[in-house]
Phi, psi and omega in degrees: 000131178249121178286133181302149181304141179096354180237139175265150181303327181288344179278348184270107183273340183210130178234128174229145174246128183250146172259121179308126181086356181271191182290157176283158181242144176293130185229102185240134171232093187270352181248127179299156176064025172246174183234159172242150181237127176245130180241141171205152178266123181240155180261147180299139175080006181255145174265128179241153178229131173257133179244129177255089182279150180053040183289125177227132175221151183224125007289162188287348178257022183289149174264112179258114182255162175219154173225134181248130182245141178285172180301333178274012176070018173265154184292134180257298179213160174226165178177195183228146170233012185270217187306125179078005181242164179281150178274038186224139174242111175264108183280145172297168176304131185292132182282342182205157175278156177138194185268124179255146182242137179236114177266123179251125187233102178277001180067231183281359183269164167257161188215143176221134182193171167241128186243144178216162177225138180221147168286129181298139177301140176255119181263138172261135176301127184073011177267188180290161181280162168258137184249134179236116176284163175298129182240211182288153184301140171076355182290151174248160180230159186216144171236160181237144176207150176262145182213155175273166178294140176060031179272131176274126185229138174254139178255129177240126178244130181236154175057037184289128176222158175241160183288350179205174183279128175197152175265000179282159183256167174251127183268142172249122184246139182255132179242136182287171181302332179274005178090353180281153181287133172286110196281342184231047172268160169259055177295153190286153162240121190251148181232165176303155176302148183213171178303327179279347180216068189294338180277351184065037180263156173203169184206167175200174181209154180203165176240130183290152180271323180210170179285150177146190180268121178255158174232154177227126185246131175264126185237093174291161179295149181307138180094353181235159174232143183251145172237139185188173168238141183229141178219162179243144185227141168279160182276145165285132187224164178175182178241140182256137174247148186303128174062024176246108181295147178223130180288146177237123179236111179250116188254359186226146176301127179087001179279140179239173176235147180220122181238152179254149180225129175266120185230149177249159178302132179092351177298146175245110188223162175209156174257133177243124172251129183210173178057036185283127175236096185277153174224151349273005185210147181297122179218154176296148172253120181266147175230136178229132175255123181252138176290169177303333180271004177092351178282162185279127174270318181198158177205156179185180179214154175251125181278081183293163359274169172076336176281161176235175178228132171243115187237101178290143175291329191081190182295129178264109186267340182229131176286152177148196182264117177262154182241135178247117180256133178243120190225103175293146181282154176053036174071013179296161177218195180130203184238156178199178175229132179243137179225132170278106186270124168255302176090154179298148175264122181249157172239171180289353176258356182292144173293158176309131184264121177286143177221153177202130178261163186237357179229144180303130179083358181290141178264161171248137183233139173230161177230154172207148175268136183219155178259155177298137179088354183288145179251114186231160175214159182239145177224141174240135174232153176065027179299130182215151177250143163255113190114168187256127175195140173261003182282167182266155173266134181267125176253113187234138176247133181249141175290169177303332180273004178092353178287149180289130177265312183197160179206163176210164178246132187240150182226140177297335184281353185268107177047051176070033177078034178264146180203154184213151174218115175269126183272147170294161178306128186292133185270337181224154174275154177149192181266116176263156179231156181234131176242131175244108189243123184279169170287178185297139165084007182231161168252162189245153164209159180162195179227140184238138181227135173252131183223149168262148181303135175293120187267163175181170179233142181260139172247130185307128176080358183248113180295138175252127177287127180243132175219112180245117183244341179289132179302124177087356183284146173255165169245136180228110180247147184243159173208147177280139180229150179246138180307132181091344180288143176258156180199156171237142178244123182233137169242112186247167179055042181293131171226130184237146176229116356287165178282151178121315179296161181266136171263128178256135178245115180247135172254122186247139177290169178303333178274002178092350178284160187278136177258322179192165179207159174213174181206161178197155172251345176199170178075278180172176180226149181223137175234121174269119187276328187077221181269125178294136186285330182217164174272133181163192181264119179263159181233148172243119182252124175254117189230108180271125179298149177062018175070024181294149171280151181206155175225162177164188181238128181253129185227133169270110187259108180285347180089148177259124181298136174232101184289143175297126182067011177270196183300140176286146186262126177289139180260109179207135180234163181246351179238137179302131179077003183295138178267143179251133180238126175238156181230153172213151179273119182244154180244137180305130179091349181285152174265131181222137173252136179231128179194177179215161173215173179068024183298130179212150181243159169225117354292163183299147180200172183245001182287165187275147165258136180269128175248118184227144178239134183236146177291171176300331179274006178093355179287150182288138178249305184197168179188178179199158171259125187247140182233141175300336182281351176299149176308122181072009182058035186247160173197163181220147175280134181283079185291151176292166180303323181217147178296140186282339184204167177264136180152194183267118178267155180242138174242119185248125177246112185243108180284168177293159180301138176084359183249145170262143170282115185249001179187156177135162176217141182250136180228137172244119191222155165267151179302144175292131185247149176189178178231152176240143177245135177294119182076014184271008179089179184284147169228142179267123174267116185238110178256117185249000184241139180303132175074359179289144173250169176237138181230105181251136183251156172212155178268130182232158181245142180308135179077000179293141178251122185228161175224140175254121181250151170227147186260118189298318185299335183254002180281120180230119178240116181260116175095010178204172180251347184208157174234130176273132178243126179234136175254121185254140176290171177301333179275002177093351178281161186277132176261312184214145173229154177199181176207161175214159181250182183294126178077008184281147172244133180166206180179187181220132174281125181274133178303154180309130184295129185282332183216164173276135181163193182263122179256159182232134173253122182252128176252121185227097177291141176287158177054034175058031183288158170268167192205144167219119183213127173280133180227155177217142179251120185231158175279155176225000000 
């Protein structure tokens, strides 16, 4: 034995000779400022590791250094195993065979340990694993493997356990042949077994930089020791052609697949993963698309088993060879199917395209070229599953850059497998793609249709016949509008195939934002616009849910003027379910009565007609449900005490679906006004317009006792059974109420007047009846 230069034989307190792969030796340095010498015979080109198990030194913050000398007694490597360091020495590949010397120097500390030396396991790619049992705390382990330049290798770790409970992970680091760290591998970080990873498996992958011998070191967190088996795998590889499925079979823990794709600028492509059967436990399968320069183009995952993944490439800016990596999580393996999806190219004139998938979770893809500003919609009919699932199918549209534009969820149980997606106005021109992705465990079939909105122009007062038969198609009609102008939009005689879905009617401003909307499942829909906010071209969008076909008549209704206290408007329509719109000019603060009488249908019916009044801005003011069976066929809108604003008001009369208005008259009136004198004799209150009220005033003195009389022989109420009489105080609150019927004689004692001032007597016939009644105000 030759003591390395710089050390005297008397300084060596402990000498042990180890046999690589043999038993560990007791290694004690009980005297401070002494050294220990470890000897072992090593072979050229082999990587060796020394382990200092159960290492204890005192004081505990001591720096324990080591120096390793080659057989020629020259220095090979130096390092530390003391405070803050691992109790492991991973030697570089030995440059020569012979006896190596390791000087261990704890300085002023004492040291106790068991030391061993082993040749690091050499792993062959696709060969058997190397197994490491749980050992002493904090130790690291290493394997060696040879690789070619630019070789893709997968790392699989199985049965990973730690010597104690912790949520921290163990890192596996890859070192290049020159000993430097491979800085960008996806080498594994492993954790204790868990419910999501019951086998304690994990995996990683990396690509070598150059040919040579690489090493991989497992580093558990300090204070713990890891046990596991590790293996290396070559990648399953191949080339993908558009719309040609290719099977993927991964047979080893940590094995991945890598496929190449040749793409040109402007191509629209996606990766589809389907038919995934994971082993030994259900884990997600990840897919990453890499550009020719190695950067990520797209990524996603399929939550196997039975689920699939549709991963659009997005805009392809550079031509060349793209790489698709398939990487199961937690070292899972198994079988799957990968397809480079291009999909048929459809136009808005294409017939419905039949589709059917053949693997569980497989998606269907279509493409279409579109211009900026185009209005399109998608329809699916006959959607069906092979296999059992109550889950929905996702219908997604992607922009040319691969970003999601819009999506919907479709079900086979909905109206015979019908589904629809209306797209927002397209912002850019280019190739758009559509993905139809089923729920877990089923394959799909059905028919897909791409449509452009059926166009048209509206002329005020002229009904336009609409017939939409393409599944999922909308109708979009335009009309010019002037700021402040009012309008009503009606879709009448609605018929849908199949029956049941809802038709939505949207009125859109010139900028495309919504101004108003209505809906119906039969009969028709009406939207009262009020005052248009700006001058420009407005649109009416008819959108049938679930892609139903529909027919009907669309009308831009400018409204028929109905002057306050002017001629009453006859109610008559020519289309079943047609809505009637009238307008009147109102002034803020004015009192107005709105009502109708003589309501009749053809054919006769008992359903209600809706009477609604809207402000100039389109807001609701008042309304009522009117029935032909009402006395006199009358009803009135419960108008507010005073109109809320100045402008053009709208009165909408909407009969039930399938009915024509065959009779009736509409009146917009101011209350009948008059005065009463105490003791001044009878006056006849005569209301001749439907829903009109009468408001008669009188001057009263505080504490005065009065009575209002009516003479029965002359009381005539047409169309109702009663008239409500209210006496209002000067502040407008009610003092006394009463009522009388047709031909009644009587009166009402008015409560003692609370203040001096002007009082009002209001006569309000029910059901918009007309009235003639003599009244007298007398003292009592």
